[in-house]
C-alpha positions in Angstrom: -73.6 -17.8 5.5 -75.6 -15.0 4.1 -75.0 -13.4 0.7 -73.2 -10.3 2.1 -70.8 -12.5 4.1 -70.2 -14.7 1.2 -69.4 -11.7 -0.9 -66.9 -10.3 1.6 -65.2 -13.7 1.9 -64.9 -13.9 -1.8 -63.3 -10.4 -1.9 -60.7 -11.4 0.7 -59.8 -14.6 -1.1 -59.3 -12.6 -4.3 -57.1 -10.1 -2.5 -54.9 -12.8 -1.0 -54.2 -14.2 -4.4 -53.3 -10.7 -5.7 -50.7 -10.5 -2.8 -49.0 -13.7 -3.8 -51.1 -16.5 -2.3 -51.2 -19.6 -4.4 -52.1 -23.3 -4.0 -50.0 -26.3 -4.9 -50.7 -30.0 -4.9 -48.8 -32.0 -2.3 -49.5 -35.7 -1.8 -52.9 -35.3 -3.5 -53.9 -32.4 -1.3 -54.1 -28.7 -2.2 -51.6 -26.8 0.0 -51.9 -23.0 0.4 -48.6 -21.2 0.0 -47.5 -17.5 -0.3 -44.6 -16.3 -2.3 -42.2 -13.5 -1.3 -43.5 -10.1 -2.2 -40.1 -8.5 -2.8 -40.0 -7.5 -6.4 -37.6 -9.7 -8.3 -37.3 -12.4 -5.6 -37.4 -15.8 -7.3 -38.7 -17.6 -4.2 -42.2 -18.8 -5.0 -42.4 -21.0 -1.9 -40.1 -19.5 0.7 -38.8 -21.5 3.7 -38.4 -19.9 7.1 -34.7 -20.1 8.2 -35.5 -19.0 11.8 -37.7 -21.8 13.2 -37.9 -19.8 16.4 -41.7 -19.8 17.1 -43.6 -23.0 17.9 -46.0 -21.8 15.1 -43.2 -21.2 12.6 -44.6 -21.6 9.1 -41.6 -23.6 7.9 -42.2 -24.1 4.2 -45.9 -23.5 4.6 -48.2 -20.6 4.7 -47.6 -17.3 6.6 -49.4 -14.0 6.5 -46.2 -12.3 5.5 -42.7 -13.3 4.4 -39.8 -11.1 5.5 -37.2 -11.0 2.7 -33.5 -11.1 3.7 -32.0 -12.3 0.3 -33.0 -14.4 -2.6 -33.5 -17.8 -0.9 -33.5 -16.5 2.7 -36.7 -15.5 4.4 -38.4 -15.6 7.9 -42.1 -16.0 8.5 -44.4 -13.6 10.3 -44.7 -16.0 13.2 -40.9 -15.9 13.9 -41.0 -12.1 13.5 -43.7 -11.9 16.2 -41.7 -14.2 18.4 -38.8 -11.8 18.6 -40.4 -8.4 18.0 -43.4 -8.5 20.3 -42.6 -7.6 23.9 -45.0 -10.2 25.3 -43.3 -13.0 23.3 -40.6 -15.3 24.8 -38.0 -14.3 22.2 -38.3 -10.6 22.8 -35.7 -10.4 25.6 -33.1 -12.1 23.2 -33.8 -9.4 20.6 -33.8 -6.6 23.2 -30.5 -7.7 24.7 -28.9 -7.9 21.3 -30.2 -4.5 20.4 -28.7 -2.9 23.6 -25.2 -4.3 22.7 -25.6 -3.3 19.1 -26.5 0.2 19.9 -23.7 0.4 22.5 -20.9 -0.5 20.1 -22.4 -0.1 16.7 -24.2 2.7 14.8 -27.2 3.1 12.6 -30.3 0.9 12.5 -30.8 -2.1 14.8 -34.0 -3.5 13.3 -35.3 -7.0 13.3 -33.8 -7.8 9.9 -30.3 -6.9 11.1 -30.9 -9.0 14.2 -31.9 -12.0 12.2 -28.9 -11.7 9.9 -26.5 -11.2 12.8 -27.9 -13.9 15.2 -30.4 -16.3 13.5 -29.3 -17.0 10.0 -27.6 -20.4 9.6 -24.0 -20.7 8.6 -22.8 -22.1 5.3 -19.6 -24.0 4.9 -17.7 -25.5 1.9 -16.5 -29.1 1.8 -12.8 -29.3 1.5 -13.2 -32.4 -0.7 -16.0 -31.7 -3.2 -16.2 -27.9 -2.8 -20.0 -28.1 -2.4 -21.6 -25.7 0.0 -23.6 -27.1 3.0 -25.8 -25.4 5.5 -25.0 -25.7 9.2 -27.0 -25.0 12.4 -27.2 -21.3 13.4 -25.9 -22.3 16.8 -22.6 -23.5 15.4 -19.4 -21.7 16.4 -17.2 -21.5 13.4 -13.4 -21.4 13.8 -10.8 -21.3 11.0 -9.6 -24.8 11.7 -13.1 -26.2 11.4 -13.7 -24.4 8.1 -10.4 -25.7 6.7 -11.2 -29.3 7.5 -14.9 -29.4 6.9 -16.2 -32.2 4.8 -19.8 -33.1 3.8 -21.6 -35.0 6.6 -19.5 -33.5 9.4 -21.3 -32.3 12.5 -20.6 -28.9 14.2 -18.4 -30.8 16.6 -16.1 -31.8 13.7 -17.1 -35.4 13.6 -18.3 -37.1 10.4 -21.3 -39.3 11.0 -21.0 -43.0 10.1 -24.0 -43.0 7.8 -22.7 -40.0 5.8 -19.8 -41.6 4.0 -21.3 -40.7 0.6 -22.4 -37.2 1.7 -20.4 -35.5 -1.1 -22.6 -37.2 -3.6 -25.7 -35.3 -2.4 -26.6 -32.3 -4.7 -25.9 -28.8 -3.6 -28.8 -26.7 -2.3 -30.3 -24.6 -5.1 -30.0 -21.5 -3.0 -26.2 -21.6 -3.5 -26.6 -20.9 -7.3 -28.7 -17.8 -6.5 -25.7 -16.1 -5.0 -23.9 -16.5 -8.3 -26.5 -14.6 -10.3 -25.9 -10.9 -10.8 -29.3 -9.8 -9.4 -28.5 -11.5 -6.0 -26.8 -8.4 -4.6 -29.6 -6.1 -5.7 -32.0 -8.3 -3.8 -30.1 -8.2 -0.6 -32.3 -6.7 2.1 -29.5 -6.3 4.7 -26.0 -7.5 5.5 -24.7 -10.2 7.6 -21.6 -8.9 9.4 -18.2 -10.6 9.9 -17.7 -12.6 13.0 -14.3 -13.0 14.7 -12.6 -10.9 12.0 -8.8 -11.0 12.3 -8.8 -7.3 11.3 -10.8 -6.4 14.5 -7.8 -5.7 16.8 -6.3 -3.3 14.3 -9.6 -1.4 13.7 -10.6 -0.6 17.3 -10.9 3.1 16.4 -13.7 2.4 13.9 -17.4 1.7 14.4 -17.5 -2.1 13.9 -20.5 -2.3 11.5 -19.1 0.6 9.6 -16.3 -1.7 8.4 -18.4 -4.8 8.1 -17.8 -6.4 11.5 -20.5 -7.4 14.0 -20.5 -5.1 17.0 -21.5 -8.1 19.1 -17.8 -9.2 18.9 -16.6 -6.1 20.8 -16.8 -7.6 24.3 -15.2 -10.9 23.0 -12.2 -9.0 21.5 -11.8 -6.8 24.6 -10.9 -9.9 26.5 -8.6 -11.4 23.9 -4.9 -10.7 23.5 -4.5 -9.3 20.0 -1.9 -10.8 17.6 1.3 -8.8 17.1 2.5 -7.5 13.7 6.1 -7.0 12.9 7.6 -3.6 13.7 6.5 -0.8 11.4 3.6 -2.7 9.9 0.3 -0.9 10.5 -1.9 -1.3 7.4 -4.8 0.9 8.4 -5.2 4.6 9.0 -6.8 5.5 12.3 -10.5 6.5 12.1 -9.9 9.8 13.9 -6.7 10.6 11.9 -6.8 13.7 9.7 -3.6 12.8 7.9 -3.5 10.1 5.3 -0.4 7.9 5.2 1.2 6.2 2.3 0.4 2.5 1.6 -2.2 2.4 4.4 -5.7 1.4 3.7 -8.7 3.5 4.7 -10.6 0.7 6.4 -14.1 2.3 6.0 -13.8 3.7 2.5 -13.5 2.3 -1.0 -10.8 4.0 -2.9 -11.5 5.2 -6.4 -9.7 2.4 -8.1 -11.7 -0.1 -6.0 -15.0 1.5 -7.0 -13.9 1.2 -10.7 -13.0 -2.4 -10.4 -15.7 -3.7 -8.1 -18.9 -2.3 -9.6 -21.0 -5.0 -8.0 -19.9 -4.0 -4.6 -21.0 -0.4 -5.0 -24.4 -1.5 -3.7 -22.9 -3.3 -0.7 -19.6 -1.5 0.0 -19.4 -2.7 3.6 -19.1 -6.4 2.4 -16.2 -5.4 0.2 -14.5 -3.5 3.1 -14.9 -6.4 5.5 -13.3 -8.8 3.0 -10.5 -6.4 1.9 -9.6 -5.6 5.5 -9.4 -9.3 6.4 -7.1 -9.9 3.4 -4.8 -6.9 4.2 -4.6 -8.0 7.9 -3.8 -11.6 7.1 -1.0 -10.5 4.7 0.5 -8.1 7.3 0.4 -10.9 9.9 2.4 -13.2 7.7 4.3 -11.3 5.0 6.6 -14.3 4.2 3.9 -16.4 2.5 1.7 -15.8 -0.5 -1.9 -15.1 0.6 -4.3 -17.4 -1.3 -8.0 -17.8 -1.3 -7.5 -21.1 0.6 -5.7 -19.3 3.4 -8.1 -16.4 3.6 -11.4 -18.1 3.3 -11.5 -19.7 6.8 -11.3 -16.2 8.3 -14.3 -14.9 6.3 -17.0 -15.9 8.7 -20.5 -14.5 8.5 -24.0 -15.9 8.6 -26.2 -16.8 5.6 -25.5 -17.4 2.0 -23.7 -14.1 2.1 -20.7 -16.1 3.2 -20.8 -18.0 -0.1 -20.9 -14.7 -2.0 -17.9 -13.4 0.0 -15.7 -16.4 -0.3 -16.4 -16.8 -4.0 -15.3 -13.2 -4.6 -12.1 -13.6 -2.6 -10.0 -14.5 -5.7 -11.0 -11.2 -7.4 -10.2 -9.1 -4.3 -6.9 -10.9 -3.6 -5.9 -10.5 -7.2 -6.7 -6.8 -7.2 -4.7 -6.2 -3.9 -1.8 -8.2 -5.4 -1.7 -6.1 -8.6 -1.8 -2.9 -6.5 1.2 -4.1 -4.4 -0.8 -4.1 -1.2 -0.3 -7.8 -0.6 1.8 -10.6 -2.1 4.7 -8.4 -3.1 8.4 -8.3 -2.4 10.3 -11.5 -1.9 7.3 -14.0 -1.9 6.7 -16.1 -4.9 3.6 -17.7 -6.3 3.1 -21.2 -4.7 3.6 -24.1 -7.1 0.4 -25.2 -8.7 -1.5 -21.9 -7.9 -3.1 -20.6 -11.0 -3.4 -16.8 -10.8 -6.2 -15.1 -12.8 -3.4 -13.4 -14.9 -2.0 -16.7 -16.1 -5.5 -17.7 -17.4 -6.0 -14.5 -19.2 -2.6 -13.6 -20.7 -1.7 -14.6 -24.3 0.7 -17.5 -24.4 4.4 -16.5 -24.2 3.8 -12.9 -23.3 7.1 -11.2 -23.0 8.6 -8.0 -21.7 12.1 -6.5 -21.8 13.1 -4.3 -19.0 16.0 -1.8 -19.4 17.8 -1.3 -16.1 18.3 -3.6 -13.1 17.7 -1.0 -10.4 14.9 -1.1 -7.8 12.2 -0.1 -10.4 13.2 -2.7 -13.0 13.6 -5.5 -10.5 10.3 -4.8 -8.8 8.5 -4.8 -12.1 10.3 -8.0 -13.2 9.3 -9.8 -10.0 5.6 -8.8 -10.4 5.5 -9.6 -14.1 7.1 -13.0 -13.5 4.5 -13.7 -10.8 1.8 -12.9 -13.4 3.2 -15.5 -15.8 5.1 -13.1 -18.1 8.5 -13.9 -19.6 10.9 -11.2 -18.5 14.4 -10.3 -19.6 16.3 -7.5 -17.9 19.1 -5.7 -19.7 21.7 -4.0 -17.5 24.6 -1.8 -18.6 26.7 -2.4 -15.6 28.3 -5.7 -14.4 26.1 -5.6 -11.3 22.5 -5.0 -10.4 21.1 -2.1 -8.3 21.6 1.0 -10.4 22.1 3.9 -8.0 22.2 1.4 -5.2 25.7 0.2 -4.6 27.0 -1.1 -1.3 30.6 -1.1 -0.3 32.3 -3.5 2.2 35.8 -2.3 1.9 35.6 -0.6 5.4 34.8 -3.9 7.0 31.0 -3.3 7.2 28.3 -2.4 4.8 28.1 1.3 3.7 26.0 2.5 0.9 27.7 4.5 -1.9 24.2 5.3 -3.0 21.0 4.9 -1.0 21.1 3.2 2.4 18.2 4.9 4.3 14.5 4.2 4.3 12.7 7.5 4.8 9.5 6.9 6.7 9.4 3.2 7.6 5.8 2.5 8.5 4.1 0.3 5.9 7.0 1.1 3.5 7.5 -1.8 1.1 11.2 -1.7 1.7 10.6 -2.3 5.4 8.3 -5.2 4.5 11.0 -6.7 2.3 13.7 -6.3 5.0 11.4 -8.3 7.3 10.9 -10.9 4.6 14.7 -11.2 4.1 15.6 -11.0 7.7 17.9 -8.0 7.0 18.8 -5.6 9.8 17.3 -2.1 10.2 18.4 0.6 12.6 16.4 3.6 13.6 18.1 6.9 12.9 17.5 9.2 15.8 15.8 12.5 15.2 18.2 14.5 17.4 20.9 16.6 15.7 23.5 18.5 17.7 24.4 21.7 16.0 28.1 22.8 16.4 29.4 26.2 15.6 32.7 27.2 14.0 34.2 27.6 17.5 33.3 24.1 18.5 30.5 25.2 20.8 27.1 23.3 20.7 24.3 25.7 19.7 21.9 26.0 22.7 18.7 23.9 22.1 16.5 27.0 22.6 18.2 28.8 19.7 18.3 25.7 17.5 14.5 25.0 18.1 13.6 28.7 17.4 15.5 28.8 14.1 14.1 25.4 13.1 10.6 26.7 13.8 11.4 30.0 11.9 12.7 28.1 8.8 9.6 25.9 8.7 7.4 28.9 9.2 9.1 30.5 6.1 8.2 27.4 4.1 4.6 27.6 5.3 4.4 31.2 4.3 5.7 30.3 0.8 3.1 27.5 0.7 0.4 30.2 1.2 2.1 32.6 -1.3 1.9 30.0 -4.1 -1.8 29.5 -3.9 -3.5 30.2 -7.3 -0.1 31.1 -8.8 0.6 30.2 -12.4 3.8 28.7 -13.7 5.0 31.9 -15.2 4.9 33.4 -11.7 7.4 30.9 -10.4 10.7 32.0 -8.8 13.6 30.1 -7.4 13.2 28.8 -3.8 16.4 30.4 -2.5 15.3 33.9 -3.4 11.8 33.3 -2.0 13.1 32.0 1.3 15.4 35.1 1.6 12.6 37.4 0.6 10.2 36.0 3.2 12.9 36.1 5.8 13.6 39.7 5.1 9.9 40.5 5.1 9.4 38.8 8.4 12.3 40.9 9.9 10.8 44.1 8.6 7.3 43.4 9.8 8.3 42.0 13.2 11.1 44.5 13.8 13.1 41.5 15.2 16.8 41.3 14.9 18.6 38.1 14.1 22.1 37.5 15.4 24.9 36.3 13.2 24.6 32.9 14.8 20.9 32.7 14.0 21.5 33.9 10.4 24.2 31.1 10.1 21.6 28.6 11.4 19.2 29.7 8.7 21.9 29.0 6.1 22.4 25.6 7.7 18.7 24.7 7.2 19.0 26.0 3.6 21.9 23.6 3.1 19.9 20.7 4.5 17.0 21.4 2.1 19.5 21.5 -0.8 20.6 18.0 0.1 17.0 16.9 0.1 16.5 18.4 -3.3 19.9 17.4 -4.7 20.3 20.9 -6.0 21.1 24.4 -4.9 17.8 26.2 -4.1 18.5 28.8 -6.7 17.5 26.2 -9.3 14.5 24.8 -7.4 10.9 25.8 -8.0 9.3 27.8 -5.2 5.9 26.7 -6.5 6.4 23.0 -6.8 9.5 21.9 -4.9 7.4 19.8 -2.5 4.5 19.0 -4.7 4.6 15.3 -3.5 3.4 16.5 -0.1 0.0 16.9 -1.6 -0.2 13.1 -1.5 -0.1 10.7 1.5 3.5 10.2 2.6 5.3 7.5 4.6 5.3 8.0 8.4 7.5 6.8 11.1 11.2 7.1 11.8 14.0 6.8 9.2 15.9 3.5 9.1 19.4 2.7 8.2 19.7 -0.7 6.3 22.7 -2.1 8.2 23.2 -4.8 5.5 22.5 -2.4 2.7 20.0 -2.2 -0.2 22.1 -4.4 -2.4 21.5 -7.5 -0.3 17.8 -6.8 -0.6 17.8 -6.2 -4.3 19.8 -9.4 -4.9 17.0 -11.3 -3.2 14.4 -9.4 -5.2 16.2 -10.4 -8.4 16.3 -14.1 -7.5 15.1 -16.1 -10.5 15.0 -13.1 -12.9 17.0 -13.3 -16.2 19.4 -10.4 -16.1 21.8 -9.8 -19.0 24.7 -7.7 -17.7 27.2 -5.5 -19.5 24.5 -4.6 -22.1 24.3 -0.9 -23.0 21.1 -0.3 -24.8 21.3 2.1 -27.8 17.9 1.9 -29.5 14.3 1.0 -28.8 12.2 0.4 -32.0 8.5 0.1 -31.4 6.8 0.7 -34.8 6.0 -2.9 -35.4 3.9 -5.5 -33.7 6.8 -6.4 -31.4 9.2 -4.0 -29.7 12.9 -4.5 -30.5 15.7 -3.4 -28.3 19.3 -3.0 -29.7 22.4 -2.9 -27.7 25.6 -0.9 -28.6 27.2 -4.3 -29.4 24.5 -4.8 -32.1 22.5 -7.6 -30.4 18.7 -7.4 -30.7 16.0 -8.6 -28.3 12.3 -8.7 -29.2 9.3 -8.7 -26.9 5.6 -7.6 -26.6 6.5 -4.6 -24.4 9.5 -2.8 -23.1 9.9 -1.0 -19.7 12.5 1.7 -19.6 13.9 2.5 -16.1 16.9 4.6 -17.1 17.8 7.5 -14.8 16.5 10.9 -15.8 19.9 12.2 -16.8 20.4 9.5 -19.4 16.9 10.2 -20.9 17.7 13.9 -21.0 21.0 13.2 -22.8 19.1 10.9 -25.3 21.6 8.1 -24.7 18.9 5.7 -26.1 17.3 6.4 -29.5 13.5 5.8 -29.7 12.1 4.9 -33.1 9.6 6.5 -33.8 10.6 9.6 -31.8 8.9 10.2 -28.5 6.3 12.8 -28.5 7.2 16.5 -27.9 5.4 16.4 -24.6 7.3 13.4 -23.4 10.7 14.9 -24.4 9.7 18.2 -22.9 9.0 16.5 -19.6 12.4 14.9 -19.6 14.0 18.3 -20.2 11.9 20.1 -17.6 12.7 17.9 -14.6 15.9 18.6 -12.8 18.9 16.3 -12.4 20.0 16.4 -8.8 23.6 15.7 -7.6 24.6 14.3 -4.2 27.9 12.7 -3.4 29.0 10.9 -0.3 32.2 11.1 1.7 32.5 8.2 4.1 35.3 8.2 6.7 36.5 5.3 8.9 38.3 6.0 12.2 39.9 3.8 14.8 38.2 5.6 17.7 35.0 7.5 18.2 36.2 11.0 18.9 32.7 12.4 18.6 31.2 10.2 21.3 30.3 13.1 23.6 27.5 13.9 21.2 24.8 11.3 21.9 22.9 11.6 18.7 23.5 9.8 15.4 23.6 13.1 13.6 25.5 16.3 14.2 25.7 19.4 12.1 28.2 22.2 11.5 27.1 25.8 11.3 29.6 27.8 9.1 30.2 31.5 9.0 28.5 33.1 6.1 26.6 31.4 3.3 29.1 30.8 0.6 29.9 27.2 1.7 26.8 26.3 3.6 25.8 23.6 1.1 28.5 21.0 1.7 29.9 19.0 4.6 27.5 20.5 7.0 25.9 17.3 8.5 27.7 14.2 9.6 26.0 10.8 10.3 27.3 8.2 12.6 26.8 4.9 10.7 29.2 2.8 12.8 28.4 -0.9 13.4 26.4 -1.5 16.5 29.3 -3.6 18.0 31.8 -1.0 19.1 34.3 -3.8 20.0 35.0 -4.2 16.2 37.0 -0.9 16.4 35.6 0.5 13.3 33.8 3.9 13.6 32.3 5.5 10.5 31.0 8.9 9.7 29.2 9.9 6.5 28.6 13.3 5.1 27.2 14.7 1.8 28.1 17.2 -0.9 25.1 18.3 -2.9 23.9 20.7 -5.7 26.4 23.1 -7.2 29.0 22.1 -4.6 29.4 18.9 -6.5 30.5 20.9 -9.6 33.0 22.9 -7.5 34.7 19.6 -6.4 35.0 17.9 -9.8 38.6 19.0 -10.2 39.6 17.9 -6.7 41.1 14.5 -5.9 39.5 12.3 -3.3 42.3 13.1 -0.9 41.6 16.8 -1.3 37.9 16.2 -0.5 38.8 14.1 2.6 41.2 16.9 3.7 38.3 19.4 3.6 36.2 17.0 5.7 38.9 16.7 8.2 39.4 20.4 8.4 35.7 20.7 9.2 35.7 18.0 11.8 38.8 19.5 13.6 37.0 22.8 13.7 34.0 21.2 15.3 36.0 19.3 17.9 38.9 21.7 18.9 39.4 19.9 22.2 39.9 16.5 20.6 42.9 15.1 18.8 41.0 14.2 15.6 42.9 11.5 13.8 43.1 11.0 10.1 40.7 8.4 8.8 42.1 4.9 8.4 40.0 4.4 5.2 37.7 6.5 3.2 35.3 6.5 0.3 34.3 9.4 -2.0 31.5 8.7 -4.5 31.3 10.1 -8.1 27.8 9.5 -9.2 27.8 12.6 -11.4 30.6 11.0 -13.4 29.1 7.5 -13.6 28.1 7.1 -17.3 25.1 4.9 -16.4 23.6 7.3 -13.8 25.1 10.8 -14.1 22.9 11.9 -11.1 21.5 11.1 -7.7 17.8 11.9 -8.0 15.4 14.3 -9.6 14.0 17.6 -8.5 11.6 20.2 -9.9 13.3 23.3 -11.3 11.8 26.7 -11.5 9.1 26.8 -14.2 8.4 23.0 -13.9 5.7 21.2 -11.9 4.7 17.7 -10.7 2.8 17.1 -14.0 6.2 16.5 -15.6 6.6 13.4 -13.4 3.2 12.1 -14.7 4.1 12.9 -18.3 7.4 11.0 -18.0 5.5 8.0 -16.6 3.0 7.8 -19.5 3.3 4.8 -21.7 3.8 5.2 -25.5 1.6 3.4 -27.9 0.8 0.8 -25.3 4.3 -0.6 -26.0 6.9 1.5 -24.3 6.6 2.0 -20.5 8.6 4.1 -18.1 9.5 3.5 -14.4 12.0 4.9 -11.9 12.0 7.5 -9.2 11.7 10.3 -11.7 8.3 8.8 -12.9 6.8 8.7 -9.4 5.1 12.0 -8.6 4.1 10.8 -5.1 7.5 9.4 -3.9 10.3 10.8 -6.1 13.9 10.9 -5.0 13.8 7.5 -3.2 14.3 3.8 -3.6 10.8 3.3 -2.3 9.4 5.5 -5.1 11.4 3.6 -7.7 10.2 0.3 -6.3 6.6 1.4 -6.3 6.9 2.7 -9.9 7.9 -0.8 -10.9 4.8 -2.2 -9.3 2.7 0.4 -11.0 4.1 -0.3 -14.4 3.8 -4.0 -14.0 0.1 -3.7 -13.6 -0.2 -1.4 -16.6 1.8 -3.8 -18.7 -0.3 -6.7 -17.5 -3.5 -4.8 -18.4 -2.1 -4.0 -21.9 -1.1 -7.7 -22.5 -4.4 -9.2 -21.5 -7.7 -8.5 -19.8 -8.1 -7.8 -16.1 -10.1 -10.6 -14.5 -13.5 -9.4 -13.5 
């Protein structure tokens, strides 16, 4: 070798060393190795996981290591085997790439191929909990993963010579996944295989939600599992409308980003795990979803599976606290230690004032978290403004009995859990005039469209308006109607004008108030948020049956009227009118808005001016029910469950204008039941009338509607008086002129991290409903838990 050649050789050798080449002594010989060149990668002597090429470097030398993650690499020889068109592995890569590009999106490079097809699987022993590597050719199924033990083959058989396999140490690469830098060193993702969420996410690009596109053809030939009616946890990818309590399968929500900072670098991994958990819960809502139940369905290649499974507890706990899984009538399995129980101070305690839907949902959640809960209830029963009556021979709700928008509604979920009956309420509503004639559908549809158009015009009018520009909704509807007539030069018949008044009356029932008191700017502010979709349901066995099951195991002290909440000390003390005192770390107040406005409970120290102003600003809505039982169904010619009455003029349009058929499904029972409402100012007009007088007014209306029928007197009847009930004084809240949705939020704010508030009037997104009350309890339970301890990270 001449001097020049020698110099060049020396230069190359020096360059290799600067690129990571080293030598180590093995068996007395010097062995040349090359470390991974990825900055921060701890692998000084990588091992090729692929083993595809006959010339695979194994744990030896290669001209280049391709980094997948800390501890996972493939050599240049195996790269060439798949990537070069003249190599035998190229067709395998090319076939994969065609399928990936057909069903997936984005890059389809060799790294992704290796992660999706070549990386080995890792499984956890069900006895010693150590992680073991399996062959890449294994087909993992949930049953295999549940039952795997060290020394077991991919066929599920444990080798005879592997009896002490659990004693073998765990691979050092496992610990790498538990170090915080592991995620930042991840070169590419390994996507979920056989995800149970797949059949419910067919509108999404698979790898956009963390699933392998290679599963597409498999699932196309598989019959998907069936969820219970009205359960559909994911929004459709092409939907432009968000729905309440549905999960955006391809997007981390703001709260998720705040809680799972580590996943911000790899959001698709989080989405894949979260979607699996939500799916598994919705497929089996009667059992608590644990890590042990979910882990066998988290299937992906490489040590990424270790990372995913070991983060399951945190994700499950987050979804549980948010009320997306493990809520309602399920209880924590015996022996299961929730993260909350490990973090909360010993004997953490909460007093809840009120045993309605809000108080009971919060109590159930807090008990699940390991908190000691006592509920104080003024009445001799639970339920609050939910009160079912069986005196007519079947269940009728004196208060709420309908679920508005049943899809993914937590009330629907709990009815499934309890096995309680639900009946869809038809959308049709026959409109009957004063003469007993049914209004033609064409006129009905036209006026319905016109009324909704007026509301749309009002929505446009209120853009960029300030609170001092607010007017009442009734005046604004009339103004826009008059403006439309003037601009269009159209003439409305008396019948059409009466139909408009009918729709105004319906809206007053929805608000619980005459529209002359309702804000034109903010009356429907909740529509800015995702709402529940689907048909409305009648709970045939009532809400009370459901709430009794929800309250099971909760300590409730009845006949206890609270008079004072004192929160200046370390503990909160609650005093009853009888003089008894309870102490706890926190208190949750779920009193109806009317009682808060009337200051029936004294708070010491006084609540802030903002809090008290919010109480004063929100409106107290009034709705009463009249329920009539008949021995025969004289209205049977009208096929719909609902029929309305259009009255002459507008003076009495706000009462007794819609009747609902809530008869039992079995007509052989001979009990036929109609329900109607009185709302807003009309409730005040009837305060001096007896129940018989109110029923007589109903019968007069019904006989006007059915002049050709001999309409009998009711055999039994119920007239409610919620406005006079000292423990409610109302039906539900509304937003008066000059107020806005911010008042709901102000009312919901906790005080000094000790006094918390729940109830429908604290739920800006879902006010005026049992669902809103229930969800406010879930919300406050999490807030109380966070204030008692530390959220597990």
